[in-house]
C-alpha positions as a Markdown table, in Angstrom:
| # | Residue | x | y | z |
|---|---|---|---|---|
| 1 | Met | 43.0 | 4.2 | -1.4 |
| 2 | Lys | 39.3 | 4.3 | -2.5 |
| 3 | Lys | 36.6 | 2.4 | -0.5 |
| 4 | Thr | 36.1 | -0.1 | -3.3 |
| 5 | Asp | 39.8 | -1.1 | -3.5 |
| 6 | His | 40.9 | -4.4 | -2.2 |
| 7 | Gln | 43.6 | -4.6 | 0.5 |
| 8 | Thr | 45.9 | -7.6 | 0.7 |
| 9 | Thr | 47.4 | -8.6 | 4.0 |
| 10 | Gly | 49.5 | -11.7 | 3.7 |
| 11 | Asn | 47.4 | -14.3 | 2.0 |
| 12 | Ala | 44.0 | -12.9 | 3.0 |
| 13 | Val | 42.1 | -10.4 | 0.9 |
| 14 | Thr | 39.8 | -8.0 | 2.6 |
| 15 | Val | 37.1 | -6.2 | 0.7 |
| 16 | Ser | 35.7 | -2.9 | 1.9 |
| 17 | Pro | 32.0 | -3.2 | 3.0 |
| 18 | Glu | 30.4 | -1.5 | 0.0 |
| 19 | Phe | 28.3 | -4.7 | -0.5 |
| 20 | Leu | 26.6 | -6.0 | 2.5 |
| 21 | Gly | 25.0 | -9.4 | 3.4 |
| 22 | Val | 21.5 | -10.0 | 4.7 |
| 23 | Lys | 22.5 | -10.1 | 8.3 |
| 24 | Val | 24.5 | -6.8 | 8.1 |
| 25 | Val | 21.6 | -5.1 | 6.3 |
| 26 | Ser | 19.1 | -6.4 | 8.9 |
| 27 | Gln | 21.3 | -5.0 | 11.7 |
| 28 | Tyr | 21.8 | -1.8 | 9.7 |
| 29 | Leu | 18.1 | -1.2 | 9.3 |
| 30 | Gly | 17.1 | -2.7 | 12.7 |
| 31 | Val | 14.7 | -5.3 | 11.3 |
| 32 | Pro | 14.7 | -9.1 | 11.4 |
| 33 | Thr | 16.5 | -11.1 | 8.7 |
| 34 | Ser | 13.2 | -12.7 | 7.8 |
| 35 | Thr | 11.9 | -9.2 | 6.8 |
| 36 | Ile | 14.9 | -8.6 | 4.6 |
| 37 | Tyr | 14.4 | -12.0 | 2.9 |
| 38 | Ser | 10.7 | -11.1 | 2.4 |
| 39 | Leu | 11.6 | -7.8 | 0.8 |
| 40 | Val | 14.0 | -9.5 | -1.5 |
| 41 | Glu | 11.5 | -12.2 | -2.5 |
| 42 | Glu | 8.9 | -9.5 | -3.3 |
| 43 | Glu | 11.5 | -7.4 | -5.1 |
| 44 | Arg | 10.8 | -4.4 | -2.9 |
| 45 | Ile | 14.4 | -3.7 | -1.9 |
| 46 | Pro | 17.4 | -3.2 | -4.3 |
| 47 | His | 19.7 | -6.2 | -4.2 |
| 48 | Tyr | 22.2 | -8.3 | -6.2 |
| 49 | Arg | 22.2 | -12.1 | -6.5 |
| 50 | Ile | 25.3 | -14.2 | -7.1 |
| 51 | Gly | 23.9 | -17.7 | -7.3 |
| 52 | Arg | 22.1 | -18.1 | -4.0 |
| 53 | Ile | 24.0 | -15.3 | -2.3 |
| 54 | Ile | 22.2 | -12.0 | -1.8 |
| 55 | Arg | 24.1 | -8.7 | -1.5 |
| 56 | Phe | 23.1 | -5.1 | -1.0 |
| 57 | Lys | 24.9 | -1.9 | -1.9 |
| 58 | Arg | 25.0 | 0.4 | 1.1 |
| 59 | Ser | 24.4 | 3.6 | -1.0 |
| 60 | Glu | 21.3 | 2.0 | -2.7 |
| 61 | Ile | 19.9 | 0.9 | 0.7 |
| 62 | Asp | 20.3 | 4.5 | 1.9 |
| 63 | Val | 18.5 | 5.9 | -1.1 |
| 64 | Trp | 15.8 | 3.2 | -0.8 |
| 65 | Met | 15.2 | 4.1 | 2.8 |
| 66 | Glu | 14.8 | 7.8 | 1.9 |
| 67 | Gly | 12.2 | 6.7 | -0.7 |
| 68 | Asn | 10.2 | 4.9 | 2.1 |
| 69 | Lys | 10.1 | 8.0 | 4.2 |
| 70 | Lys | 6.5 | 8.9 | 5.5 |
| 71 | Asp | 5.8 | 12.5 | 6.5 |
| 72 | Cys | 3.6 | 13.0 | 9.5 |
| 73 | Val | 0.4 | 15.0 | 8.8 |
| 74 | Ala | -1.4 | 17.1 | 11.5 |
| 75 | Pro | -5.0 | 15.9 | 12.0 |
| 76 | Glu | -6.2 | 19.6 | 12.0 |
| 77 | Lys | -4.8 | 20.1 | 8.5 |
| 78 | Val | -6.5 | 17.0 | 7.2 |
| 79 | Ala | -9.8 | 18.0 | 8.8 |
| 80 | Arg | -9.6 | 21.5 | 7.3 |
| 81 | Lys | -8.9 | 20.1 | 3.9 |
| 82 | Thr | -11.8 | 17.7 | 4.1 |
| 83 | Val | -14.3 | 20.4 | 5.2 |
| 84 | Ala | -13.1 | 22.7 | 2.4 |
| 85 | Leu | -13.6 | 19.9 | -0.1 |
| 86 | Ala | -17.1 | 19.1 | 1.1 |
| 87 | Gln | -18.1 | 22.8 | 0.9 |
| 88 | Lys | -16.6 | 23.1 | -2.5 |
| 89 | His | -18.7 | 20.3 | -4.0 |
| 90 | Lys | -21.9 | 21.1 | -2.0 |
| 91 | Ile | -23.1 | 17.5 | -2.0 |
| 92 | Asp | -26.7 | 17.2 | -0.9 |
| 93 | Ile | -26.8 | 13.6 | 0.4 |
| 94 | Asp | -30.5 | 13.9 | 1.4 |
| 95 | Arg | -31.5 | 14.8 | -2.2 |
| 96 | Ile | -29.5 | 11.9 | -3.6 |
| 97 | Val | -31.2 | 9.4 | -1.1 |
| 98 | Arg | -34.7 | 10.8 | -1.8 |
| 99 | Lys | -34.1 | 10.4 | -5.5 |
| 100 | Ala | -32.9 | 6.8 | -5.1 |
| 101 | Ile | -35.9 | 5.9 | -3.0 |
| 102 | Glu | -38.3 | 7.5 | -5.4 |
| 103 | Gly | -36.7 | 5.6 | -8.3 |
| 104 | Thr | -37.4 | 2.3 | -6.6 |
| 105 | Arg | -41.0 | 2.9 | -5.7 |
| 106 | Gly | -43.4 | 0.6 | -7.4 |
| 107 | Gln | -40.8 | -2.0 | -8.0 |
| 108 | Arg | -40.0 | -5.1 | -6.1 |
| 109 | Tyr | -37.5 | -7.9 | -6.3 |
| 110 | Thr | -38.7 | -11.4 | -7.3 |
| 111 | Ala | -36.3 | -14.2 | -6.6 |
| 112 | Ser | -37.9 | -16.5 | -9.2 |
| 113 | Cys | -37.0 | -14.4 | -12.2 |
| 114 | Gly | -34.2 | -12.2 | -10.7 |
| 115 | Lys | -35.7 | -9.0 | -12.1 |
| 116 | Thr | -37.6 | -6.1 | -10.7 |
| 117 | Arg | -41.2 | -5.6 | -11.9 |
| 118 | Pro | -44.0 | -3.3 | -11.0 |
| 119 | Ser | -45.7 | -4.4 | -7.7 |
| 120 | Gln | -49.3 | -5.6 | -7.9 |
| 121 | Arg | -51.6 | -4.5 | -5.1 |
| 122 | Pro | -53.7 | -7.3 | -3.6 |
| 123 | Gln | -57.4 | -7.2 | -4.4 |
| 124 | Lys | -59.9 | -6.1 | -1.8 |
| 125 | Gly | -61.4 | -8.8 | 0.3 |
| 126 | Gly | -59.3 | -11.6 | -1.1 |
| 127 | Leu | -56.1 | -13.4 | -0.4 |
C-alpha cells in the first residue's frame, strides 16, 4: 500500500501523514507555531489552504528547508577576497577627496536661496 492510500479500520478513516498541520510542521521544524503562521501570511513557505485550514506537504517542506540553507564562510577567505578586489581596482581615496574639496572651494551654501554661489570676501576695514 502506498503512503497516500487511505486505510479503513471499522468506521474510522486514517490518512497517511503526507499533509501536515501547523502544529506538526512547527514541531517538525522546531519553531513556534506563530513563526509558521507568519511564514504562511508572508507567503514564504509552501502551503495549501482549504477554507481556513492550512496544510503542508512534507516533501515540499523538506525542499523548502534545503533552499533556506546558509553556507558558512571562513573570515580569512572573505578578507583575502576583499583585499584582492581593492588591489584590482586601485582606488585612490585621497585623490577623490582632494578633488571633491577643490571642486567646492569658492562656493558656499546660502539658506535663503538654497543654492551655492561664489563666496564674497569682506572688504578691508569694514563690517
